[in-house]
N, CA, C and O of each residue as an XYZ file, in Angstrom:
940
protein
N     -64.879     24.536     15.907
C     -64.244     24.122     17.095
C     -62.987     22.572     17.070
O     -61.923     22.465     17.681
N     -63.485     21.833     16.371
C     -62.666     20.548     15.727
C     -61.736     20.967     14.892
O     -60.568     20.622     15.072
N     -62.087     21.760     13.866
C     -60.931     22.417     13.147
C     -59.865     22.948     13.908
O     -58.682     22.616     13.834
N     -60.441     23.910     14.740
C     -58.910     24.409     15.748
C     -57.941     23.696     16.343
O     -56.713     23.746     16.410
N     -59.171     22.732     16.936
C     -58.083     21.627     17.941
C     -57.133     20.944     16.700
O     -55.908     20.904     16.810
N     -57.700     20.523     15.757
C     -56.987     19.716     14.554
C     -55.524     20.691     14.230
O     -54.334     20.425     14.400
N     -56.040     21.604     13.830
C     -54.919     22.419     13.761
C     -53.476     22.978     14.848
O     -52.313     23.287     14.589
N     -54.299     22.898     16.150
C     -53.558     22.822     17.098
C     -52.615     21.764     17.453
O     -51.565     21.985     18.056
N     -53.024     20.561     17.051
C     -52.723     19.409     17.587
C     -51.455     19.455     16.448
O     -50.276     19.509     16.798
N     -51.801     19.432     15.334
C     -50.663     19.251     14.119
C     -49.549     20.403     14.221
O     -48.399     20.307     13.793
N     -49.985     21.257     14.724
C     -48.815     22.518     15.223
C     -47.792     21.809     15.987
O     -46.592     21.686     15.742
N     -48.485     21.369     16.948
C     -47.455     20.602     18.324
C     -46.822     19.565     17.602
O     -45.601     19.428     17.679
N     -47.637     18.698     16.796
C     -46.511     17.453     16.158
C     -45.626     18.118     15.180
O     -44.512     17.638     14.973
N     -45.968     19.035     14.644
C     -44.815     19.565     13.924
C     -43.706     20.148     14.628
O     -42.571     19.714     14.433
N     -43.961     21.230     15.547
C     -42.958     21.752     16.412
C     -42.214     20.372     17.105
O     -41.016     20.496     17.360
N     -42.852     19.099     17.413
C     -42.233     17.877     18.378
C     -41.447     17.278     17.424
O     -40.597     16.480     17.819
N     -41.584     17.557     15.950
C     -40.914     16.723     14.913
C     -39.639     17.595     14.630
O     -38.542     17.070     14.444
N     -39.872     19.181     14.604
C     -38.622     19.718     14.560
C     -37.651     19.842     15.268
O     -36.539     20.269     14.956
N     -38.153     19.346     16.603
C     -36.712     19.373     17.795
C     -35.879     18.210     17.701
O     -34.913     18.090     18.455
N     -36.244     17.109     16.613
C     -35.196     16.172     16.504
C     -34.326     16.369     15.265
O     -34.522     17.004     14.229
N     -33.277     15.608     15.706
C     -32.223     16.124     14.756
C     -31.826     14.538     14.383
O     -31.785     13.719     15.301
N     -31.559     14.169     13.126
C     -31.114     12.837     12.553
C     -29.635     13.117     12.357
O     -29.166     14.172     11.928
N     -28.888     11.914     12.768
C     -27.395     12.142     12.692
C     -27.033     10.661     12.472
O     -27.496      9.621     12.939
N     -26.087     10.918     11.636
C     -25.197      9.829     11.273
C     -23.783     10.078     11.166
O     -23.522     11.257     11.406
N     -22.949      9.485     10.933
C     -21.895      9.578     10.804
C     -21.000     10.650     10.015
O     -20.048     11.323     10.410
N     -21.640     10.577      8.747
C     -20.905     11.352      7.485
C     -21.899     12.435      7.030
O     -21.370     13.373      6.434
N     -23.403     12.502      7.211
C     -24.471     12.863      6.996
C     -24.762     12.453      5.605
O     -24.013     11.670      5.021
N     -25.875     12.978      5.020
C     -26.610     13.139      3.940
C     -27.520     13.961      3.621
O     -28.300     14.575      4.349
N     -27.372     13.963      2.170
C     -28.645     15.501      1.680
C     -27.733     16.362      1.977
O     -26.507     16.269      1.920
N     -28.765     17.655      2.469
C     -28.106     18.728      2.531
C     -27.730     18.886      4.163
O     -27.765     20.040      4.591
N     -27.467     18.100      4.858
C     -26.650     17.838      6.238
C     -27.334     18.616      7.378
O     -26.714     19.042      8.353
N     -28.789     18.786      7.164
C     -29.400     19.836      8.298
C     -30.096     18.772      9.441
O     -30.787     19.180     10.375
N     -29.868     17.716      9.259
C     -30.582     17.109     10.112
C     -31.742     16.746     10.391
O     -32.092     16.142     11.405
N     -32.752     17.283      9.026
C     -34.249     17.622      9.400
C     -34.697     16.056      9.080
O     -35.645     15.854      9.839
N     -34.511     15.158      8.499
C     -34.918     13.971      8.486
C     -33.930     12.832      7.846
O     -32.780     13.066      7.473
N     -34.468     11.780      7.797
C     -33.437     10.556      7.385
C     -32.729     10.724      5.959
O     -31.789     10.006      5.619
N     -33.275     11.758      5.139
C     -32.620     11.836      3.853
C     -31.906     12.901      3.843
O     -31.519     13.305      2.746
N     -31.485     13.757      5.256
C     -30.891     14.951      5.468
C     -30.152     14.901      6.606
O     -30.098     15.808      7.437
N     -29.541     13.790      6.666
C     -28.773     13.667      8.090
C     -27.883     14.522      8.354
O     -27.375     15.088      7.387
N     -27.381     14.911      9.832
C     -26.750     15.789     10.371
C     -25.228     14.727     10.517
O     -25.354     13.609     11.018
N     -24.094     15.125     10.120
C     -22.814     14.657     10.256
C     -22.541     15.046     11.977
O     -22.539     16.163     12.493
N     -22.310     13.651     12.650
C     -21.934     13.699     14.017
C     -21.183     14.813     14.492
O     -21.508     15.308     15.571
N     -19.935     15.421     13.651
C     -19.208     16.141     14.217
C     -20.018     17.457     13.981
O     -19.723     18.262     14.864
N     -20.838     17.906     13.195
C     -21.660     19.214     13.468
C     -22.666     19.319     14.500
O     -23.209     20.290     15.027
N     -22.786     17.937     14.671
C     -23.975     17.916     15.999
C     -22.725     18.129     17.248
O     -23.134     18.922     18.096
N     -21.708     17.754     17.467
C     -20.594     17.903     18.564
C     -20.365     19.135     18.763
O     -19.961     19.420     19.890
N     -20.536     20.239     17.778
C     -20.221     21.532     17.847
C     -21.236     22.310     18.776
O     -21.004     23.281     19.495
N     -22.369     21.659     18.582
C     -23.404     22.608     19.552
C     -23.655     21.838     20.631
O     -23.798     22.523     21.643
N     -23.790     20.399     20.847
C     -24.131     19.528     21.822
C     -25.190     19.789     22.459
O     -25.139     19.799     23.689
N     -26.187     20.015     21.907
C     -27.431     20.278     22.611
C     -28.622     19.951     21.514
O     -28.552     20.108     20.295
N     -29.775     19.434     22.317
C     -30.865     18.984     21.704
C     -31.190     17.447     21.153
O     -30.160     16.830     20.882
N     -32.061     16.931     21.001
C     -32.271     15.621     20.729
C     -32.214     15.091     19.652
O     -32.821     15.596     18.707
N     -31.369     13.771     19.475
C     -31.102     13.539     18.365
C     -31.494     11.856     17.870
O     -31.701     10.999     18.729
N     -31.539     11.638     16.836
C     -31.951     10.028     16.581
C     -30.690      9.676     15.664
O     -30.337     10.237     14.626
N     -30.137      8.648     16.296
C     -28.672      8.197     15.808
C     -29.062      7.087     14.720
O     -29.779      6.122     14.985
N     -28.557      7.318     13.591
C     -28.890      6.097     12.609
C     -27.445      5.663     11.749
O     -26.686      6.409     11.131
N     -27.383      4.501     11.908
C     -26.342      3.568     11.127
C     -24.944      3.329     11.988
O     -25.109      3.330     13.208
N     -23.762      3.150     11.575
C     -22.710      2.856     12.579
C     -22.093      4.461     12.682
O     -21.827      5.264     11.787
N     -22.001      4.548     13.969
C     -20.864      5.843     14.251
C     -19.623      5.527     14.653
O     -19.603      4.777     15.629
N     -18.402      5.909     14.149
C     -17.118      5.603     14.584
C     -16.442      6.842     15.428
O     -15.297      6.804     15.877
N     -17.380      7.985     15.568
C     -17.010      9.114     16.381
C     -17.682      9.101     17.539
O     -18.691      8.400     17.618
N     -17.327      9.731     18.442
C     -18.034      9.945     19.915
C     -19.087     11.029     19.847
O     -19.113     11.663     18.793
N     -19.795     11.291     20.608
C     -21.027     12.329     20.785
C     -21.083     12.769     22.469
O     -21.220     12.172     23.536
N     -20.879     14.265     21.989
C     -21.005     15.030     23.568
C     -22.334     15.651     23.613
O     -22.551     16.275     22.574
N     -23.297     15.697     24.458
C     -24.508     16.296     24.601
C     -24.872     16.853     26.068
O     -24.770     16.231     27.126
N     -25.329     18.198     25.876
C     -25.746     18.349     27.313
C     -27.182     18.609     27.572
O     -27.581     19.070     28.641
N     -28.088     18.251     26.397
C     -29.509     17.851     26.813
C     -30.393     17.426     25.660
O     -30.118     17.536     24.465
N     -31.305     17.011     26.101
C     -32.077     16.487     25.246
C     -32.187     14.860     25.081
O     -31.705     14.398     26.116
N     -32.532     13.995     24.390
C     -32.736     12.730     24.394
C     -31.575     12.099     23.280
O     -31.371     12.721     22.237
N     -30.948     11.025     23.528
C     -30.156     10.568     22.234
C     -30.871      9.170     21.943
O     -30.746      8.298     22.804
N     -31.536      8.922     20.911
C     -32.250      7.743     20.700
C     -31.698      6.858     19.557
O     -31.626      7.313     18.416
N     -31.310      5.603     19.853
C     -30.488      4.895     18.654
C     -31.853      4.317     17.884
O     -32.725      3.751     18.543
N     -31.976      4.504     16.418
C     -32.724      4.173     15.350
C     -32.170      2.546     15.364
O     -30.985      2.232     15.476
N     -33.280      1.625     15.227
C     -33.081      0.077     15.028
C     -31.748      0.039     14.227
O     -31.704      0.767     13.236
N     -30.755     -0.647     14.498
C     -29.307     -0.862     14.023
C     -28.148      0.123     14.338
O     -26.948     -0.088     14.168
N     -28.615      1.006     14.728
C     -27.956      1.985     15.036
C     -26.667      1.592     16.476
O     -26.989      0.937     17.467
N     -25.398      2.109     16.272
C     -24.322      1.514     17.004
C     -23.094      2.644     16.778
O     -22.754      3.231     15.751
N     -22.551      2.714     18.187
C     -21.182      3.195     18.093
C     -20.259      1.918     17.532
O     -20.856      0.850     17.665
N     -19.476      1.846     17.179
C     -18.276      0.773     16.810
C     -17.166      0.994     16.387
O     -17.172      1.354     15.210
N     -16.011      0.919     16.943
C     -14.959      1.061     16.139
C     -13.689      0.410     17.419
O     -13.770      0.347     18.646
N     -12.657      0.035     16.531
C     -11.594     -1.010     17.351
C     -11.179     -0.571     18.839
O     -10.900     -1.327     19.769
N     -11.201      0.584     18.842
C     -11.037      1.422     20.117
C     -11.498      2.764     20.453
O     -12.084      3.426     19.597
N     -11.335      3.119     21.355
C     -12.075      4.603     22.175
C     -11.198      5.265     22.812
O     -10.092      4.764     23.018
N     -11.568      6.730     23.323
C     -10.976      7.079     24.351
C     -11.642      7.187     25.455
O     -12.251      6.129     25.606
N     -11.855      7.911     26.321
C     -12.712      8.166     27.557
C     -13.735      8.507     27.481
O     -13.686      9.715     27.713
N     -14.943      8.164     27.251
C     -16.212      8.482     27.010
C     -16.686      8.603     25.347
O     -16.153      9.424     24.601
N     -17.576      7.824     24.971
C     -17.884      7.511     23.732
C     -18.925      8.332     23.746
O     -18.742      9.242     22.937
N     -19.801      8.404     24.231
C     -20.907      9.550     24.767
C     -20.793     10.205     26.353
O     -21.018      9.607     27.405
N     -20.401     11.521     26.187
C     -20.203     12.186     27.234
C     -21.103     13.337     27.463
O     -21.316     14.251     26.667
N     -21.650     13.173     28.743
C     -22.942     13.735     28.900
C     -22.309     14.900     29.908
O     -21.316     14.609     30.574
N     -22.749     15.882     29.980
C     -22.332     17.146     30.817
C     -23.684     18.157     31.127
O     -23.587     19.381     31.212
N     -24.988     17.377     31.281
C     -26.342     18.125     31.354
C     -27.174     16.904     31.744
O     -26.790     15.784     32.082
N     -28.340     17.370     31.619
C     -29.291     16.355     32.125
C     -29.898     15.976     30.699
O     -30.702     16.714     30.130
N     -29.389     14.600     30.094
C     -29.657     13.808     28.996
C     -30.488     12.647     29.655
O     -30.692     12.232     30.796
N     -30.960     12.252     28.060
C     -31.784     10.745     28.363
C     -31.042     10.067     27.188
O     -31.103     10.609     26.085
N     -30.319      8.878     27.349
C     -29.548      7.923     26.085
C     -30.631      7.011     26.130
O     -30.952      6.491     27.199
N     -31.229      6.764     25.059
C     -32.196      5.315     24.993
C     -31.825      4.766     23.774
O     -31.765      5.364     22.700
N     -31.502      3.238     24.059
C     -31.254      2.380     23.373
C     -32.049      1.738     22.178
O     -31.636      1.147     21.180
N     -33.484      2.083     22.652
C     -34.452      1.804     21.682
C     -34.591      0.357     21.448
O     -34.570     -0.223     22.534
N     -34.719     -0.418     20.501
C     -35.060     -1.638     20.038
C     -33.520     -2.434     20.220
O     -33.628     -3.494     20.837
N     -32.218     -2.117     19.813
C     -31.233     -2.704     19.893
C     -29.911     -1.969     19.743
O     -28.915     -2.288     19.094
N     -30.158     -0.865     20.534
C     -28.809      0.127     20.421
C     -27.739     -0.529     21.061
O     -27.927     -1.340     21.967
N     -26.576     -0.205     20.618
C     -25.078     -0.904     20.830
C     -24.169      0.148     21.256
O     -24.691      1.259     21.344
N     -23.053      0.072     21.513
C     -22.069      0.800     21.946
C     -20.692     -0.426     22.153
O     -20.632     -1.184     23.122
N     -19.810     -0.398     21.181
C     -18.623     -1.854     21.198
C     -17.473     -1.175     20.889
O     -17.373     -0.172     20.183
N     -16.555     -1.819     21.498
C     -15.114     -1.718     20.811
C     -14.972     -3.213     20.149
O     -15.565     -4.153     20.678
N     -14.381     -3.354     19.288
C     -14.289     -4.750     18.571
C     -12.690     -5.217     18.514
O     -12.489     -6.327     18.020
N     -11.501     -4.433     18.994
C     -10.281     -4.680     19.241
C      -9.487     -3.972     20.543
O      -8.399     -3.396     20.579
N     -10.324     -4.207     21.439
C      -9.517     -3.808     22.883
C      -9.621     -4.513     23.993
O     -10.693     -4.596     24.593
N      -8.811     -4.950     24.289
C      -8.548     -6.113     25.489
C      -6.950     -6.678     25.416
O      -6.126     -6.347     24.563
N      -6.773     -7.454     26.341
C      -5.392     -8.372     26.715
C      -5.457     -9.167     25.739
O      -6.410     -9.943     25.661
N      -4.416     -9.148     24.743
C      -3.729     -9.946     23.473
C      -4.592     -9.360     22.351
O      -4.901    -10.092     21.410
N      -4.912     -8.361     22.384
C      -5.723     -7.756     21.234
C      -4.968     -6.537     20.636
O      -3.877     -6.305     21.157
N      -5.342     -5.772     19.694
C      -4.578     -5.011     19.224
C      -4.386     -3.704     19.946
O      -3.369     -3.011     19.905
N      -5.575     -3.439     20.661
C      -5.258     -2.273     21.642
C      -5.681     -3.010     22.852
O      -6.204     -4.122     22.922
N      -5.239     -1.881     24.138
C      -5.469     -2.255     25.472
C      -5.391     -0.708     26.207
O      -4.684     -0.352     27.150
N      -6.233     -0.049     25.538
C      -6.743      1.252     26.354
C      -7.649      0.929     27.317
O      -8.364     -0.073     27.369
N      -7.559      2.019     28.221
C      -8.991      2.006     28.987
C      -9.871      3.086     28.424
O      -9.558      4.243     28.141
N     -11.064      2.466     28.313
C     -11.976      3.613     27.454
C     -13.372      3.365     28.415
O     -13.402      2.561     29.347
N     -14.242      4.016     28.095
C     -15.251      4.225     28.744
C     -16.542      4.262     27.912
O     -16.389      5.271     27.224
N     -17.565      3.797     27.638
C     -18.677      4.127     26.908
C     -19.492      5.423     27.361
O     -19.332      6.451     26.704
N     -20.085      5.420     28.109
C     -20.809      6.429     28.843
C     -20.122      7.362     29.986
O     -20.277      6.996     31.151
N     -19.618      8.159     29.813
C     -18.743      9.120     30.706
C     -19.736     10.086     31.347
O     -20.125     10.906     30.516
N     -20.317     10.269     32.660
C     -21.128     11.207     33.120
C     -20.480     12.275     34.267
O     -20.257     11.858     35.403
N     -20.255     13.372     33.976
C     -19.339     13.870     35.033
C     -19.901     15.240     35.191
O     -20.073     16.042     34.273
N     -20.253     15.482     36.855
C     -21.427     16.601     37.043
C     -22.583     16.964     36.423
O     -22.989     18.103     36.191
N     -23.173     15.729     36.129
C     -24.738     15.604     35.669
C     -25.338     15.453     36.406
O     -25.055     14.710     37.347
N     -26.876     16.358     36.250
C     -27.981     16.214     36.823
C     -29.153     15.656     36.169
O     -29.347     16.149     35.058
N     -30.040     14.720     36.554
C     -31.058     14.372     35.568
C     -30.939     13.602     34.279
O     -31.346     13.849     33.143
N     -30.125     12.396     34.894
C     -29.808     11.770     33.573
C     -30.558     10.495     33.507
O     -30.889     10.003     34.586
N     -30.931      9.783     32.240
C     -31.329      8.343     32.197
C     -30.844      7.399     31.226
O     -31.065      7.578     30.028
N     -30.220      6.439     31.638
C     -29.773      5.689     30.549
C     -30.429      4.147     30.328
O     -30.311      3.290     31.204
N     -31.176      3.877     28.979
C     -32.213      2.944     29.022
C     -31.959      1.849     28.102
O     -31.061      2.137     27.311
N     -32.241      1.184     28.010
C     -32.356      0.030     26.838
C     -30.831     -0.320     25.663
O     -30.636     -0.570     24.473
N     -30.207     -0.172     26.657
C     -28.683     -0.207     25.917
C     -28.083     -1.252     26.068
O     -28.380     -1.845     27.105
N     -27.157     -1.839     25.274
C     -26.121     -2.822     25.183
C     -24.415     -2.220     24.920
O     -23.969     -1.786     23.858
N     -23.738     -2.349     26.130
C     -22.449     -1.837     26.089
C     -21.669     -3.347     26.135
O     -21.780     -4.243     26.972
N     -21.017     -3.292     25.173
C     -19.854     -4.418     25.030
C     -18.441     -4.397     24.837
O     -17.983     -3.482     24.153
N     -17.693     -5.228     25.311
C     -16.027     -5.298     24.901
C     -15.237     -3.734     25.010
O     -14.441     -3.165     24.263
N     -15.851     -3.367     26.274
C     -15.148     -2.027     26.321
C     -13.162     -2.466     26.517
O     -12.145     -1.907     26.107
N     -13.379     -3.532     27.221
C     -11.740     -4.256     27.752
C     -12.329     -5.433     27.627
O     -13.391     -5.676     28.200
N     -11.681     -6.336     26.830
C     -12.100     -7.827     27.003
C     -10.701     -8.562     27.854
O      -9.541     -8.434     27.462
N     -11.018     -9.151     28.784
C     -10.156    -10.069     29.540
C     -10.245    -11.297     29.131
O     -11.233    -11.652     28.488
N      -9.027    -12.333     29.494
C      -9.136    -13.703     29.039
C      -9.137    -14.336     30.273
O      -8.550    -15.410     30.138
N      -9.540    -14.171     31.474
C     -10.107    -14.592     32.583
C      -9.751    -14.284     33.908
O      -8.704    -13.639     33.971
N     -10.364    -14.576     35.153
C      -9.924    -14.071     36.238
C      -8.226    -13.350     36.585
O      -7.727    -12.302     36.995
N      -7.940    -14.306     36.246
C      -6.209    -13.938     36.668
C      -5.994    -12.850     35.903
O      -5.052    -12.219     36.382
N      -6.525    -12.227     34.728
C      -6.250    -11.072     34.126
C      -6.595     -9.955     34.561
O      -6.103     -8.953     34.042
N      -7.411     -9.851     35.490
C      -8.285     -8.732     35.906
C      -7.291     -7.803     36.223
O      -6.285     -8.076     36.878
N      -7.651     -6.376     35.624
C      -6.509     -5.202     35.990
C      -7.109     -4.554     37.052
O      -8.292     -4.226     36.962
N      -6.322     -4.271     38.263
C      -7.037     -3.455     39.260
C      -6.759     -1.910     39.232
O      -5.815     -1.566     38.520
N      -7.396     -1.001     39.856
C      -7.137      0.225     39.373
C      -8.566      0.750     39.498
O      -9.529      0.053     39.177
N      -8.717      2.307     40.091
C     -10.196      3.036     40.317
C     -10.538      2.981     38.831
O     -11.488      2.201     38.778
N     -10.218      3.469     37.402
C     -10.709      3.374     36.534
C     -10.672      2.189     35.904
O     -11.491      2.104     34.989
N      -9.937      1.161     36.101
C     -10.027     -0.215     35.579
C      -9.547      0.035     33.899
O      -8.970      1.073     33.574
N      -9.821     -0.898     33.047
C      -9.481     -1.058     31.854
C     -10.480     -0.633     31.003
O     -10.341     -0.151     29.879
N     -11.453     -0.835     31.590
C     -12.896     -0.541     30.728
C     -13.787     -0.127     31.664
O     -13.790     -0.567     32.814
N     -14.745      0.908     31.138
C     -15.991      0.972     31.590
C     -17.262      1.269     31.057
O     -17.272      2.383     30.533
N     -18.479      0.592     30.997
C     -19.685      0.564     30.362
C     -20.089      2.339     30.733
O     -19.998      3.284     29.949
N     -20.559      2.365     32.223
C     -21.159      3.565     32.242
C     -19.950      4.317     33.487
O     -19.601      3.482     34.322
N     -19.428      5.478     33.646
C     -19.004      5.848     34.790
C     -19.125      7.223     35.259
O     -18.837      8.157     34.511
N     -19.531      7.404     36.446
C     -20.007      8.462     36.715
C     -19.257      9.362     37.682
O     -18.853      8.735     38.661
N     -18.889     10.952     37.686
C     -18.002     11.379     38.554
C     -18.781     12.594     38.967
O     -19.959     12.793     38.670
N     -17.902     13.505     39.784
C     -18.116     14.765     39.860
C     -19.323     14.602     40.872
O     -19.652     13.515     41.345
N     -19.982     15.873     41.165
C     -21.580     16.114     41.828
C     -22.347     15.908     40.906
O     -22.770     16.892     40.299
N     -22.713     14.756     40.559
C     -23.918     14.026     39.975
C     -24.945     13.630     40.826
O     -24.651     13.186     41.936
N     -26.090     13.722     40.479
C     -27.282     13.343     41.132
C     -28.426     13.086     40.091
O     -28.343     13.521     38.943
N     -29.505     12.357     40.543
C     -30.369     11.882     39.912
C     -30.364     11.439     38.681
O     -30.959     11.917     37.715
N     -29.333     10.040     38.750
C     -29.354      9.433     37.514
C     -29.559      8.139     37.446
O     -28.812      7.537     38.217
N     -30.298      7.425     36.810
C     -31.019      6.281     36.695
C     -30.550      5.550     35.548
O     -30.640      6.061     34.432
N     -29.935      4.122     35.753
C     -29.449      3.225     34.655
C     -30.355      2.094     34.545
O     -30.242      1.289     35.470
N     -31.396      1.763     33.484
C     -32.264      0.660     33.993
C     -32.274     -0.078     32.354
O     -32.260      0.374     31.209
N     -32.304     -1.335     32.917
C     -32.676     -2.493     31.356
C     -31.706     -2.260     30.373
O     -31.905     -1.897     29.214
N     -30.483     -2.532     31.009
C     -29.275     -2.550     30.162
C     -28.483     -3.527     30.041
O     -28.472     -4.254     31.035
N     -27.870     -3.804     29.282
C     -27.000     -5.007     29.281
C     -25.305     -4.567     29.077
O     -24.913     -3.898     28.121
N     -24.547     -5.007     30.009
C     -22.931     -4.677     30.053
C     -22.256     -5.938     30.168
O     -22.463     -6.690     31.120
N     -21.242     -6.271     28.985
C     -20.552     -7.243     29.216
C     -18.841     -7.399     28.741
O     -18.503     -7.119     27.591
N     -18.038     -7.783     29.574
C     -16.696     -7.594     29.217
C     -15.789     -6.201     29.308
O     -15.285     -5.501     28.430
N     -15.801     -6.129     30.437
C     -15.426     -4.304     31.140
C     -14.866     -4.709     32.249
O     -15.173     -5.761     32.810
N     -14.096     -3.994     32.608
C     -13.581     -3.713     34.074
C     -15.021     -3.690     35.332
O     -15.286     -4.437     36.274
N     -15.639     -2.575     34.825
C     -16.847     -2.115     35.228
C     -17.990     -2.159     34.481
O     -17.862     -1.789     33.314
N     -19.311     -2.591     34.917
C     -20.163     -2.130     34.372
C     -20.610     -0.810     34.680
O     -20.634      0.074     33.823
N     -20.977     -0.629     35.899
C     -21.101      0.789     36.049
C     -20.323      1.089     37.730
O     -20.299      0.350     38.715
N     -19.865      2.193     37.564
C     -18.877      2.698     38.368
C     -19.344      4.637     38.922
O     -19.352      5.630     38.195
N     -19.608      4.558     40.129
C     -19.919      5.865     40.376
C     -19.076      6.481     41.724
O     -19.258      6.221     42.914
N     -17.788      7.672     40.899
C     -16.719      7.851     41.599
C     -17.472      9.099     42.250
O     -17.357     10.090     41.528
N     -18.121      9.301     43.269
C     -18.791     10.384     43.967
C     -17.832     11.337     44.782
O     -16.716     11.091     45.239
N     -18.512     12.388     44.832
C     -17.765     13.585     45.743
C     -18.949     14.017     46.705
O     -20.036     13.439     46.711
N     -18.689     14.888     47.361
C     -20.082     15.251     48.600
C     -20.940     16.144     47.663
O     -20.637     16.987     46.819
N     -22.186     15.627     48.141
C     -23.429     16.237     47.121
C     -23.968     14.968     46.236
O     -25.169     14.912     45.970
N     -23.163     14.055     45.831
C     -23.637     12.907     45.011
C     -24.709     12.597     45.407
O     -24.935     12.924     46.572
N     -25.691     11.943     44.744
C     -27.106     11.613     45.152
C     -28.021     10.775     44.384
O     -28.031     11.036     43.181
N     -28.713      9.932     44.732
C     -29.867      9.462     44.218
C     -29.317      8.611     42.692
O     -29.940      8.835     41.654
N     -28.382      7.857     42.688
C     -27.942      7.074     41.487
C     -28.526      5.710     41.655
O     -28.191      5.072     42.653
N     -29.431      5.141     40.723
C     -30.323      4.344     40.327
C     -30.153      3.310     39.640
O     -30.717      3.531     38.569
N     -29.622      2.121     39.626
C     -29.615      1.231     38.610
C     -30.187     -0.182     38.834
O     -29.912     -1.046     39.667
N     -31.021     -0.141     37.879
C     -31.978     -1.618     38.084
C     -32.340     -2.269     36.658
O     -32.526     -1.841     35.518
N     -32.343     -3.189     37.129
C     -33.055     -4.417     35.956
C     -31.797     -4.109     34.883
O     -31.994     -3.722     33.731
N     -30.757     -4.297     35.340
C     -29.584     -4.479     34.196
C     -29.119     -5.835     34.315
O     -29.565     -6.533     35.225
N     -28.335     -6.257     33.559
C     -27.312     -7.379     33.289
C     -26.186     -7.208     32.983
O     -25.892     -6.657     31.923
N     -25.167     -7.706     33.966
C     -23.644     -7.407     33.826
C     -23.139     -8.827     33.731
O     -23.588     -9.735     34.430
N     -21.924     -9.018     32.590
C     -21.355    -10.402     32.819
C     -19.796    -10.393     32.217
O     -19.332     -9.679     31.327
N     -19.270    -11.243     32.866
C     -17.472    -10.999     32.422
C     -17.151     -9.457     32.542
O     -16.737     -8.692     31.671
N     -17.514     -9.171     34.110
C     -17.008     -7.639     34.569
C     -16.747     -8.140     35.694
O     -17.345     -9.088     36.203
N     -15.713     -7.455     36.220
C     -14.940     -7.228     37.773
C     -15.842     -6.690     38.950
O     -16.017     -7.092     40.100
N     -16.372     -5.579     38.197
C     -17.783     -5.117     39.309
C     -18.729     -5.025     38.074
O     -18.415     -4.690     36.932
N     -19.883     -5.370     38.516
C     -21.076     -5.163     37.822
C     -21.780     -3.802     37.715
O     -22.410     -3.272     36.800
N     -21.417     -3.362     39.133
C     -21.909     -2.052     39.710
C     -21.188     -1.789     40.874
O     -20.810     -2.746     41.550
N     -20.914     -0.546     41.248
C     -20.145      0.236     42.434
C     -19.927      1.451     42.770
O     -20.305      2.390     42.069
N     -19.463      1.559     43.579
C     -18.994      3.049     43.966
C     -18.346      3.497     45.124
O     -18.601      2.936     46.190
N     -17.402      4.594     45.069
C     -16.518      4.692     45.866
C     -16.280      6.244     45.909
O     -16.745      6.970     45.030
N     -15.566      6.715     46.924
C     -15.136      8.285     46.870
C     -13.945      8.392     46.681
O     -13.467      9.526     46.668
N     -13.136      7.290     46.485
C     -11.829      7.817     46.151
C     -10.678      8.617     47.359
O     -10.238      8.261     48.453
N     -10.506      9.761     46.559
C      -9.763     10.683     47.785
C     -10.427     11.684     47.857
O      -9.932     12.724     48.291
N     -11.814     11.602     47.412
C     -12.822     13.120     47.628
C     -13.281     13.113     49.220
O     -13.356     14.183     49.823
N     -13.545     12.016     49.790
C     -14.357     12.183     51.050
C     -15.414     12.502     51.104
O     -15.735     13.067     52.150
N     -16.494     12.313     50.027
C     -17.790     12.538     50.150
C     -18.902     11.771     50.807
O     -18.620     10.658     51.252
N     -20.060     12.194     50.918
C     -20.863     11.671     51.864
C     -21.824     10.929     50.671
O     -22.349     11.577     49.766
N     -21.954      9.536     50.821
C     -22.655      8.680     49.893
C     -23.888      8.568     50.301
O     -23.929      8.040     51.413
N     -25.337      8.951     49.701
C     -26.331      9.035     50.339
C     -27.626      8.979     49.198
O     -27.582      9.520     48.093
N     -28.785      8.192     49.743
C     -30.063      8.150     48.658
C     -29.923      7.284     47.401
O     -30.724      7.292     46.467
N     -28.648      6.422     47.497
C     -28.636      5.878     46.182
C     -28.815      4.597     46.367
O     -28.358      4.110     47.401
N     -29.539      3.726     45.392
C     -29.967      2.766     45.371
C     -29.261      1.562     44.230
O     -28.934      1.875     43.085
N     -29.165      0.666     44.593
C     -28.348     -0.517     43.842
C     -28.725     -1.632     43.579
O     -29.618     -2.091     44.290
N     -28.218     -2.406     42.543
C     -28.913     -3.918     42.637
C     -30.066     -4.376     42.755
O     -30.309     -5.393     43.404
N     -30.980     -3.652     42.113
C     -32.582     -3.809     41.950
C     -32.482     -4.514     40.451
O     -32.502     -3.860     39.409
N     -32.349     -6.236     40.531
C     -32.571     -6.908     39.241
C     -31.189     -6.993     38.722
O     -30.992     -7.537     37.636
N     -30.068     -6.420     39.522
C     -28.774     -6.900     38.543
C     -28.426     -8.293     38.667
O     -28.860     -8.957     39.608
N     -27.458     -8.923     37.532
C     -27.286    -10.195     37.641
C     -25.668     -9.975     37.602
O     -25.476     -8.997     36.879
N     -24.626    -10.405     38.009
C     -23.387    -10.149     37.794
C     -22.822    -11.622     37.996
O     -22.958    -12.339     38.987
N     -22.060    -11.931     36.641
C     -21.532    -13.132     36.578
C     -19.891    -12.736     36.335
O     -19.604    -12.082     35.332
N     -19.085    -13.052     37.054
C     -17.880    -12.397     36.823
C     -17.090    -12.579     35.404
O     -16.632    -11.750     34.618
N     -17.129    -14.381     35.399
C     -16.493    -14.768     34.316
C     -17.157    -16.113     33.815
O     -17.214    -16.919     34.744
N     -17.599    -16.528     32.810
C     -18.220    -17.660     32.372
C     -17.262    -18.637     32.730
O     -16.090    -18.265     32.667
N     -17.523    -20.021     33.160
C     -17.025    -21.397     33.443
C     -16.215    -21.770     32.296
O     -15.670    -22.873     32.258
């Protein structure tokens, strides 16, 4: 009986391990994603956009996911001088886990810098059942001070931007700095249960906010401001 249970547990563990795909910028080995010696190129993963991934190393290309967990291995980060709108783009129920020190950054985007693009780290559109946790997002748009703030709905940089008919989204234990928005929810009718808690945002015009824009939607059941510390600019 014990042998049967042991075999069953090992089989379940094997299935669990096979469900993870290891992803890096250019891949390695046979590019299958089966382990750290055979990492899948991020472009190959993006062609399917589904299933759990373990991110490894420095990534300079964005990622699109429809399901599963996106896990940052220690030292993994998305880093480039500038980006487009949505470094990680979610279109379904996903978990984004920064792990120990997961990072998303732009290195040259802001006022007086090489680029001044309107960019977003995590773009969630019509998503349901999303968790973002343990992640640092920095320098989506670096301003030079309060007089340099750029008005507008999408601003010049966002850590997390939620739009469409999204619901049941939790953002927790994250650090956001140097951006127009930390978190912004551009909701429509039916959007609900957007929770952001135990996050820190600084050097942002808005640490967290939401608005209906021209949609005229009903904002209901959403919770914000749990443990959020917002400092617009350092003295």
